[in-house]
Structures are given as C-alpha cells and as structure tokens.
C-alpha positions as CSV (number, residue, x, y, z in Angstrom):
1,X,0.0,-0.1,0.0
2,X,1.2,3.5,-0.9
3,X,1.7,6.2,1.7
4,X,-1.7,7.8,0.9
5,X,-3.4,4.2,0.4
6,X,-4.1,5.0,-3.1
7,X,-0.8,4.4,-4.9
8,X,-0.7,0.5,-4.7
9,X,-4.5,0.5,-5.0
10,X,-4.1,2.3,-8.4
11,X,-1.3,0.0,-9.6
12,X,-3.7,-3.0,-8.6
13,X,-6.5,-2.0,-10.6
14,X,-4.6,-1.1,-13.6
15,X,-2.7,-4.6,-13.4
16,X,-5.8,-6.5,-13.0
17,X,-7.2,-4.7,-15.9
18,X,-4.2,-5.6,-17.8
19,X,-4.6,-9.3,-17.0
20,X,-8.1,-9.3,-17.8
21,X,-7.6,-7.7,-21.2
22,X,-4.7,-10.1,-22.2
23,X,-7.0,-13.1,-21.3
24,X,-9.8,-11.4,-23.5
25,X,-7.3,-11.0,-26.3
26,X,-5.9,-14.5,-25.9
27,X,-9.5,-16.1,-26.0
28,X,-10.5,-13.9,-29.1
29,X,-7.3,-15.1,-30.8
30,X,-8.5,-18.7,-29.9
31,X,-11.9,-18.0,-31.2
32,X,-10.4,-16.7,-34.6
33,X,-8.1,-19.6,-35.0
34,X,-11.2,-22.0,-34.7
35,X,-13.4,-20.1,-36.9
36,X,-13.3,-23.1,-39.5
37,X,-13.4,-25.7,-36.8
38,X,-16.3,-28.0,-37.6
39,X,-15.7,-30.9,-35.2
40,X,-14.2,-30.6,-31.7
41,X,-13.5,-33.5,-29.6
42,X,-17.2,-33.5,-28.6
43,X,-18.2,-34.0,-32.1
44,X,-19.8,-30.7,-32.5
45,X,-18.5,-27.6,-34.1
46,X,-16.3,-25.1,-32.0
47,X,-18.5,-22.9,-30.0
48,X,-17.3,-19.3,-29.5
49,X,-16.0,-18.2,-26.1
50,X,-15.9,-15.2,-24.1
51,X,-14.6,-13.9,-20.9
52,X,-16.8,-12.9,-18.3
53,X,-15.4,-10.2,-16.0
54,X,-16.6,-8.5,-12.7
55,X,-16.0,-5.9,-10.2
56,X,-13.6,-6.6,-7.4
57,X,-14.1,-4.8,-4.1
58,X,-17.1,-3.2,-2.4
59,X,-19.4,-0.3,-3.4
60,X,-17.3,2.0,-1.3
61,X,-13.7,0.7,-2.3
62,X,-12.7,-0.2,-5.8
63,X,-10.7,-3.3,-6.1
64,X,-10.2,-3.7,-10.0
65,X,-11.3,-6.4,-12.3
66,X,-12.1,-10.0,-11.5
67,X,-12.0,-12.7,-14.1
68,X,-15.2,-14.8,-13.3
69,X,-15.1,-17.4,-16.0
70,X,-14.7,-18.3,-19.6
71,X,-18.0,-18.9,-20.9
72,X,-19.4,-20.7,-24.2
73,X,-21.7,-18.7,-26.3
74,X,-24.5,-20.8,-26.3
75,X,-27.2,-18.1,-27.4
76,X,-25.6,-17.9,-30.8
77,X,-26.6,-20.9,-33.1
78,X,-24.1,-22.8,-35.2
79,X,-24.0,-21.7,-38.7
80,X,-25.4,-24.0,-41.3
81,X,-23.6,-24.4,-44.6
82,X,-24.7,-26.2,-47.7
83,X,-22.4,-28.8,-48.6
84,X,-24.1,-31.9,-49.9
85,X,-20.9,-33.8,-50.7
86,X,-19.4,-33.5,-47.1
87,X,-19.4,-36.7,-45.2
88,X,-20.7,-34.9,-42.1
89,X,-23.6,-33.4,-43.9
90,X,-27.3,-34.0,-42.6
91,X,-29.8,-35.5,-45.0
92,X,-30.7,-32.0,-46.3
93,X,-26.9,-31.4,-47.3
94,X,-26.2,-28.9,-44.5
95,X,-23.0,-29.0,-42.3
96,X,-23.0,-27.3,-39.0
97,X,-20.1,-24.8,-38.7
98,X,-18.6,-22.9,-35.8
99,X,-20.7,-19.8,-34.5
100,X,-17.5,-17.5,-34.5
101,X,-18.2,-14.4,-36.4
102,X,-14.8,-12.6,-37.7
103,X,-16.4,-9.0,-37.7
104,X,-17.6,-9.4,-34.1
105,X,-14.2,-11.0,-33.0
106,X,-12.3,-8.2,-34.6
107,X,-14.4,-5.4,-32.9
108,X,-13.9,-7.5,-29.8
109,X,-10.1,-7.5,-30.4
110,X,-9.9,-3.9,-30.8
111,X,-11.9,-2.9,-27.7
112,X,-9.9,-5.3,-25.6
113,X,-6.7,-4.0,-27.1
114,X,-7.7,-0.4,-26.3
115,X,-8.7,-1.2,-22.7
116,X,-5.3,-3.0,-22.3
117,X,-3.7,0.3,-23.8
118,X,-5.7,2.6,-21.4
119,X,-4.5,0.5,-18.4
120,X,-1.0,0.5,-19.4
121,X,-1.2,4.3,-19.6
122,X,-2.5,4.5,-16.1
123,X,0.6,2.4,-14.9
124,X,2.8,4.9,-17.3
125,X,1.2,8.1,-15.6
126,X,1.4,6.7,-12.3
127,X,5.2,5.9,-12.6
128,X,5.7,9.4,-14.1
129,X,4.2,11.1,-11.2
130,X,6.2,8.9,-8.8
131,X,9.3,10.0,-10.7
132,X,8.2,13.7,-10.6
133,X,7.8,13.5,-6.9
134,X,11.2,12.0,-6.6
135,X,12.8,14.7,-8.7
136,X,11.1,17.4,-6.5
137,X,12.5,15.6,-3.2
138,X,15.9,15.9,-4.5
C-alpha cells in the first residue's frame, strides 16, 4: 500500500485490468483460430468463447477487475452451410459450422486492445508521477 493508500490500489486496479484484457485477447485469438473448426473432441463444431468479468471490491472501495470465468456462447446458434458432398452433412446437405463471426471478433479484439492500452497508460502516468515526486524531493 502506498503512503496515501491510493498508490498501490491504482497499480493493482490497472494490473488487474491488464490481466483481464490480455486474457480476453487470448480467448479472441483462439476464437479466430477456430472459425472453421467443424468438429471438436465432443463431435460438435467449435463454440465461440468469451471472458466474463466482474468488479472486485465493494461499493465503497474499488478493487479492480475480477475474471469470473470463460464461458461458451450458447445464445448464438451454429451456422449451417450447404455442402451435400461433405461426409458430415445432414440429410438436407447442411453442415454445422462454428458460431464464430470474424467481424464480431475483430471488434472485440480492438476493444480489448484499447482497454489494455488504457490500463498501461494509467501505469505509465502513475510511474511518471512517482518520478516527478522523487525529482522534487532531490
């Protein structure tokens, strides 16, 4: 904890934000890598995943970001693609594909990247203020 009780809190909050956004970017990259995965170990197409985040701390005291879980997107249905020649096609010639949509993933990636940059900027400004304080004390 810092002298005023805020310094390490600020750092802790920013670091928790960095960790959360890094995990989001990792999960998004995994989604993009599996956009064409038609069959996973469970025999079904890859299902898009997302990171569920929550606030850490109390109403009075902020504590940063808490990673609650990585959840599968069960609200979005699998895409159906007509490919009658595919061995995994149903009787109507449709094949189930992943529910990952590249435009959505790219938007998510940009927002996670910007949030990561914002948390990094907080740490940089915090370090700059410490350096300025030390310079004034010399």
